C-alpha positions as CSV (number, residue, x, y, z in Angstrom):
1,M,-17.1,-18.0,-21.4
2,K,-14.8,-21.0,-21.2
3,P,-14.9,-23.4,-18.2
4,E,-11.1,-22.1,-17.3
5,R,-12.3,-18.4,-17.7
6,S,-15.5,-18.7,-15.3
7,I,-12.8,-20.6,-12.7
8,F,-10.2,-18.1,-12.7
9,H,-12.6,-15.2,-12.3
10,A,-14.7,-16.3,-9.3
11,V,-10.8,-17.0,-7.7
12,F,-9.2,-14.4,-8.3
13,T,-11.0,-11.3,-10.4
14,R,-14.4,-11.5,-8.1
15,E,-12.5,-12.1,-5.2
16,F,-10.0,-9.5,-5.7
17,Y,-12.3,-6.7,-5.8
18,R,-14.7,-8.3,-3.3
19,H,-11.6,-8.3,-1.0
20,N,-10.5,-4.8,-1.8
21,A,-13.9,-3.1,-1.6
22,S,-12.9,-0.8,1.1
23,F,-9.7,0.7,-0.8
24,F,-12.1,1.0,-3.9
25,L,-14.5,2.8,-1.6
26,L,-11.6,5.1,-0.5
27,V,-10.2,6.2,-3.6
28,T,-13.6,6.5,-5.1
29,G,-14.6,9.1,-2.3
30,L,-11.4,10.7,-2.7
31,A,-11.4,11.0,-6.3
32,A,-15.3,12.3,-6.4
33,G,-15.8,14.1,-2.9
34,F,-12.5,16.4,-3.7
35,L,-12.0,17.0,-7.1
36,R,-14.5,18.3,-9.4
37,G,-14.4,17.2,-13.1
38,S,-12.7,20.1,-14.3
39,D,-10.0,19.0,-11.8
40,H,-9.5,15.6,-13.3
41,I,-9.3,17.3,-16.6
42,A,-6.3,19.5,-15.2
43,L,-4.8,17.4,-13.7
44,A,-4.7,14.6,-16.6
45,E,-3.2,17.4,-18.7
46,L,-0.5,18.6,-16.0
47,F,0.2,14.6,-16.1
48,T,0.9,14.0,-19.8
49,S,2.3,17.4,-20.6
50,N,5.2,16.8,-18.2
51,P,7.4,13.2,-18.6
52,L,8.2,13.6,-14.9
53,L,4.7,13.8,-13.6
54,L,3.7,11.1,-15.7
55,S,5.6,9.0,-13.3
56,I,3.3,9.7,-11.0
57,P,0.1,7.6,-12.5
58,F,2.3,5.4,-13.5
59,A,3.9,4.6,-9.9
60,V,0.1,4.6,-9.1
61,W,-0.4,1.6,-11.3
62,L,2.8,-0.1,-10.7
63,I,1.7,-0.1,-7.0
64,Y,-1.9,-1.3,-7.9
65,T,-0.4,-4.2,-10.3
66,L,1.7,-5.4,-7.2
67,K,-1.5,-5.3,-5.0
68,V,-2.9,-7.6,-7.7
69,I,0.6,-9.8,-7.6
70,A,0.2,-10.4,-4.3
71,F,-3.3,-11.2,-4.1
72,N,-3.1,-13.7,-6.5
73,S,0.3,-15.3,-4.9
74,E,-1.5,-15.5,-2.0
75,A,-4.6,-17.0,-3.6
76,L,-3.1,-19.6,-5.1
77,K,-1.4,-20.6,-1.3
78,R,-4.8,-21.4,-0.3
79,S,-5.7,-25.3,0.2
80,E,-8.8,-24.9,-1.8
81,N,-7.3,-23.4,-4.9
82,E,-4.5,-26.4,-5.1
83,F,-6.5,-27.8,-7.9
84,L,-5.5,-24.8,-10.1
85,Y,-2.3,-26.3,-10.5
86,T,-3.7,-28.8,-12.7
87,F,-4.1,-26.2,-15.2
88,I,-1.0,-26.5,-16.8
89,L,-2.7,-29.5,-18.4
90,L,-4.7,-27.1,-21.0
91,P,-3.5,-26.5,-24.0
92,K,-1.3,-23.4,-24.2
93,I,-3.4,-20.9,-26.2
94,D,-6.5,-21.7,-23.1
95,Q,-3.9,-21.0,-20.7
96,H,-2.4,-17.6,-21.8
97,S,-6.0,-16.3,-22.9
98,A,-7.4,-17.1,-19.4
99,L,-4.3,-15.8,-17.7
100,L,-4.9,-12.8,-19.8
101,I,-8.3,-11.8,-19.7
102,T,-8.2,-12.4,-15.6
103,L,-5.4,-9.9,-15.5
104,I,-7.2,-7.3,-17.6
105,N,-10.2,-7.3,-15.5
106,Q,-8.0,-7.3,-12.3
107,L,-6.5,-4.2,-13.4
108,M,-9.4,-2.5,-15.2
109,P,-9.3,0.1,-13.1
110,A,-5.8,1.4,-14.1
111,I,-6.7,0.6,-18.1
112,V,-9.6,3.0,-17.6
113,Y,-7.8,5.9,-16.2
114,G,-5.1,5.1,-18.9
115,I,-7.2,5.2,-21.7
116,F,-8.8,8.8,-20.5
117,L,-5.2,10.4,-20.0
118,V,-4.6,9.0,-23.7
119,M,-7.4,10.9,-25.0
120,I,-6.3,14.0,-23.1
121,A,-3.1,13.4,-24.6
122,L,-4.5,12.8,-28.3
123,Q,-6.4,16.1,-27.7
124,L,-3.2,18.2,-26.5
125,D,-1.8,16.4,-29.7
126,L,1.0,14.7,-27.6
127,M,1.4,11.7,-29.3
128,L,4.8,10.4,-27.6
129,S,2.8,10.9,-24.0
130,A,0.2,8.9,-25.7
131,A,2.3,6.1,-26.5
132,V,4.3,5.9,-23.3
133,I,1.0,5.2,-21.5
134,V,0.0,2.6,-23.5
135,I,3.3,1.0,-24.0
136,M,3.6,1.3,-19.6
137,L,0.0,-0.1,-19.3
138,A,0.5,-3.2,-21.7
139,A,4.2,-4.0,-19.8
140,L,2.5,-4.0,-16.7
141,I,-0.3,-6.5,-17.9
142,V,2.2,-8.9,-19.2
143,W,4.3,-8.8,-16.3
144,A,1.4,-9.6,-14.0
145,T,0.1,-12.4,-16.6
146,W,3.8,-13.9,-16.5
147,R,3.9,-13.7,-12.8
148,L,0.5,-15.4,-12.3
149,H,1.6,-18.0,-14.9
150,R,4.7,-18.8,-13.3
151,S,3.0,-19.2,-9.6
152,V,0.6,-21.8,-11.3
153,Q,3.5,-23.7,-13.2
154,Q,6.1,-23.4,-10.6
155,P,3.9,-23.2,-6.9
156,D,7.4,-24.6,-5.0
157,L,10.3,-22.3,-6.7
158,E,12.7,-21.5,-4.3
159,R,14.7,-18.5,-3.6
160,K,18.5,-18.8,-3.6
161,V,20.1,-16.8,-1.2
162,H,23.1,-14.5,-2.6
163,P,26.5,-15.1,-1.8
164,V,26.7,-11.5,-0.8
165,K,24.0,-11.8,1.8
166,R,25.4,-14.7,3.2
167,W,28.7,-13.0,3.5
168,F,27.1,-10.0,5.2
169,D,25.0,-12.0,7.4
170,R,28.3,-13.9,8.9
171,T,30.7,-10.8,9.2
172,F,28.4,-8.2,10.6
173,H,25.9,-7.8,13.5
174,K,22.4,-6.8,12.8
175,P,20.5,-4.6,15.2
176,Y,17.2,-5.5,15.7
177,T,15.8,-2.6,14.0
178,I,16.6,-3.9,10.8
179,F,15.3,-7.5,11.6
180,F,11.8,-6.8,10.4
181,T,12.8,-4.8,7.3
182,E,15.3,-7.7,6.3
183,W,12.2,-10.1,6.8
184,I,9.5,-8.5,5.1
185,L,12.0,-7.6,1.9
186,Q,12.6,-11.5,1.7
187,R,8.9,-12.5,2.3
188,Q,7.2,-9.7,0.7
189,P,9.3,-7.3,-1.3
190,L,6.4,-6.3,-3.9
191,P,3.6,-5.5,-1.3
192,L,6.5,-3.3,0.5
193,I,7.4,-1.3,-2.7
194,G,3.9,-0.8,-3.6
195,F,2.7,0.7,-0.5
196,K,5.4,2.8,-0.2
197,A,5.6,3.8,-3.8
198,F,1.5,4.6,-3.1
199,S,2.3,6.7,0.3
200,I,5.2,8.4,-1.5
201,A,3.0,9.5,-4.9
202,I,0.4,10.8,-2.4
203,V,2.6,12.8,-0.5
204,L,4.5,14.3,-3.6
205,T,0.9,15.0,-5.8
206,V,-0.3,17.0,-2.6
207,C,2.7,18.9,-2.5
208,Y,2.3,19.8,-6.3
209,L,-1.2,20.9,-5.6
210,Y,0.4,23.8,-3.7
211,S,2.5,24.9,-7.1
212,D,-1.4,25.7,-8.8
213,E,-3.4,27.5,-5.6
214,P,-2.4,28.7,-2.4
215,Y,-4.6,25.9,-0.2
216,D,-4.2,26.0,3.6
217,H,-2.9,23.4,5.5
218,R,-5.8,20.9,5.7
219,L,-5.0,20.0,2.1
220,L,-1.4,18.8,3.1
221,A,-2.8,17.1,6.7
222,M,-5.1,15.1,4.4
223,G,-2.5,13.6,2.3
224,V,-0.4,12.8,5.5
225,V,-3.2,10.9,7.0
226,I,-4.0,9.2,3.9
227,S,-0.4,8.4,3.6
228,A,0.1,6.7,6.9
229,T,-3.0,5.0,6.7
230,A,-1.7,3.3,3.2
231,H,0.9,2.1,5.7
232,F,-1.9,-0.4,7.5
233,P,-0.8,-3.8,5.8
234,L,3.2,-3.0,6.7
235,L,2.1,-2.2,10.1
236,M,0.1,-5.3,10.2
237,E,2.9,-7.5,9.0
238,L,5.2,-5.8,11.7
239,H,2.6,-6.8,14.5
240,R,2.7,-10.1,13.5
241,F,6.5,-10.2,13.4
242,E,6.9,-9.0,16.7
243,N,4.0,-11.3,18.3
244,F,4.4,-14.3,16.1
245,H,7.4,-14.7,14.2
246,F,9.6,-13.0,16.8
247,P,7.8,-14.2,19.9
248,V,11.2,-13.8,22.1
249,L,10.4,-10.1,21.9
250,R,7.4,-10.4,24.3
251,Q,9.5,-12.4,26.7
252,L,12.3,-10.4,27.4
253,P,12.2,-7.9,30.4
254,L,11.9,-4.7,28.5
255,K,10.1,-1.6,29.5
256,F,6.6,-0.4,27.7
257,S,8.8,2.8,26.9
258,Q,11.6,0.3,25.3
259,R,9.1,-1.6,23.2
260,V,7.8,1.6,21.6
261,L,11.0,2.8,20.8
262,Y,12.2,-0.6,19.0
263,T,8.8,-0.3,17.1
264,L,9.6,3.3,16.1
265,G,13.0,2.4,15.2
266,T,12.2,-0.3,12.9
267,L,9.5,1.9,11.2
268,S,11.8,5.5,11.1
269,P,13.9,4.0,8.7
270,L,10.6,3.0,6.4
271,M,9.3,6.5,6.4
272,L,12.2,8.3,5.6
273,P,11.0,8.8,2.1
274,E,7.7,10.7,3.1
275,C,9.6,12.8,5.7
276,G,11.8,14.0,3.0
277,L,9.3,14.4,0.2
278,L,7.5,16.6,3.1
279,I,10.7,18.7,3.8
280,T,12.1,18.9,0.4
281,Y,8.6,20.2,-1.3
282,F,7.4,21.6,1.5
283,P,4.8,24.3,0.3
284,E,6.4,27.6,1.0
285,N,2.9,29.5,1.5
286,L,2.2,27.5,4.6
287,P,3.8,28.4,8.1
288,A,7.0,26.9,9.2
289,T,5.5,25.2,12.1
290,V,3.3,23.2,9.8
291,L,6.3,21.0,8.7
292,P,7.1,19.4,11.9
293,E,3.2,19.2,12.6
294,S,2.9,16.9,9.6
295,I,5.6,14.6,10.3
296,L,4.4,14.3,13.9
297,L,1.0,13.8,12.6
298,L,2.4,11.1,10.2
299,F,3.7,9.3,13.0
300,S,0.7,9.6,15.4
301,V,-1.5,8.3,13.0
302,I,1.1,4.9,12.9
303,I,0.9,5.0,16.5
304,F,-2.7,5.1,17.0
305,I,-2.9,2.3,14.2
306,S,-0.2,0.0,15.9
307,G,-1.9,0.5,19.4
308,S,-5.2,-0.6,17.9
309,L,-3.7,-3.9,16.4
310,Y,-3.2,-5.2,19.9
311,V,-7.0,-4.5,20.8
312,K,-8.5,-7.6,19.3
313,D,-7.3,-9.7,16.7
314,R,-9.0,-9.3,13.3
315,K,-8.8,-10.7,9.8
316,L,-7.7,-8.2,7.4
317,E,-10.5,-7.7,5.7
318,R,-12.3,-6.2,8.7
319,W,-9.4,-4.1,9.6
320,N,-9.4,-2.5,6.0
321,Q,-13.1,-1.5,7.0
322,R,-12.1,0.0,10.0
323,I,-9.1,1.8,8.8
324,F,-11.1,3.2,5.9
325,F,-13.5,4.5,8.5
326,T,-10.7,5.9,10.8
327,A,-9.0,7.6,7.3
328,M,-12.4,9.3,6.4
329,A,-13.2,10.4,10.0
330,L,-9.8,12.0,10.5
331,I,-10.4,13.7,6.9
332,A,-13.8,15.1,8.0
333,L,-11.9,16.3,11.4
334,I,-9.3,18.2,9.3
335,L,-12.0,19.6,7.5
336,F,-13.6,21.3,10.5
337,S,-10.0,23.1,10.7
338,I,-9.3,21.2,14.4
339,P,-5.7,22.1,14.9
340,L,-3.1,19.6,14.2
341,P,-1.6,19.2,17.6
342,V,-4.9,18.0,19.3
343,F,-4.6,15.1,16.5
344,I,-1.1,14.2,17.2
345,V,-1.9,14.6,21.2
346,V,-5.2,12.6,21.1
347,L,-4.2,10.1,18.5
348,S,-0.6,9.5,20.2
349,A,-2.4,9.2,23.3
350,A,-4.6,6.8,22.2
351,G,-2.6,4.6,20.9
352,L,-0.4,4.3,23.5
353,Y,-3.3,3.9,26.0
354,Q,-4.3,0.7,24.1
355,W,-0.9,-0.7,23.3
356,R,0.1,-0.8,27.0
357,R,-3.0,-1.7,28.2
358,M,-3.8,-4.6,25.5
359,F,-0.2,-5.7,25.1
360,Y,-0.1,-8.9,27.3
361,R,-3.8,-9.5,27.0
362,F,-3.4,-9.5,23.1
363,E,-3.3,-13.3,21.6
364,Y,-4.4,-14.5,18.2
365,I,-7.8,-16.4,17.8
366,S,-5.9,-18.3,14.8
367,D,-2.8,-18.9,13.1
368,P,-2.0,-15.5,11.5
369,I,-0.2,-16.9,8.7
370,N,-3.5,-18.6,7.4
371,H,-5.8,-15.7,8.5
372,D,-8.2,-15.1,5.2
373,R,-6.3,-12.3,3.6
């Protein structure tokens, strides 16, 4: 292996899998624990036979690619990796080959599942679906490689403010509830799109599973829990925005209920896609009461996570482990057929209690911007 490939493997590939070990454990546990081999084959046949459903794995691959791009971008910003900017002094062929191999290794889970779908499509004589899958994966690899190549060659590339946005900012007064949305879209648009696409894909897939077999409400509840916990990076960014980047909010003489409503008001527009999917594709065999309970369960998990963030400042890697075990514990309790209202009350009460008790005690142990991400 050439030296530049070894360096990129150590900085990007190995560190990416190490930082996201909890994420891969969660996906592996869900895939191996709740689906049999025949279920995986049936699901693959469903994806490849319907162009609309084929967009579901593509959405998941897109989210995963966005996650890879975001990680690579953050890795390049670290001071210990500044030497990578000398990479542009190497011959072009060495640059392109090293970057391409790095991204192929990082996207290997998506590539492996894509090969599985291609094999199923070929068995069903669905040549068009197989070709589309290959093209989609190749496009994602090329796109991610180009993004990393541009980041290495142009580390100080600045974004220009569009004239329409400048006019909008001068003309209209924006409410606080959209401050964070605009801030995160400017700062990290790709991760935001990735979190939302993954969450939407989970809800949509779970709702579609009810069209084949009459599962009870527990499957939908597990999907809602996974969808809610998938928003953790977004909730962490909102927490940092309110307590670090926009600290004046902490100094305002607001009641605790007003602070909670401000946060929920900021999150509610971002949660509309999931709520809309639950309403539109709600399984017909489930009681009507399960629909409002599922939506409330979604927000109760978010409230619980938001409150937990005030208990202690931790690095993202440590939080990922806690969120993983929290999701697994909730899924296990759901399998015991505990009523959903119990989850809603307990999670909301625990989250609000932690939020209220630790709000003014919370402080960052280090600069959140420079946290090990």
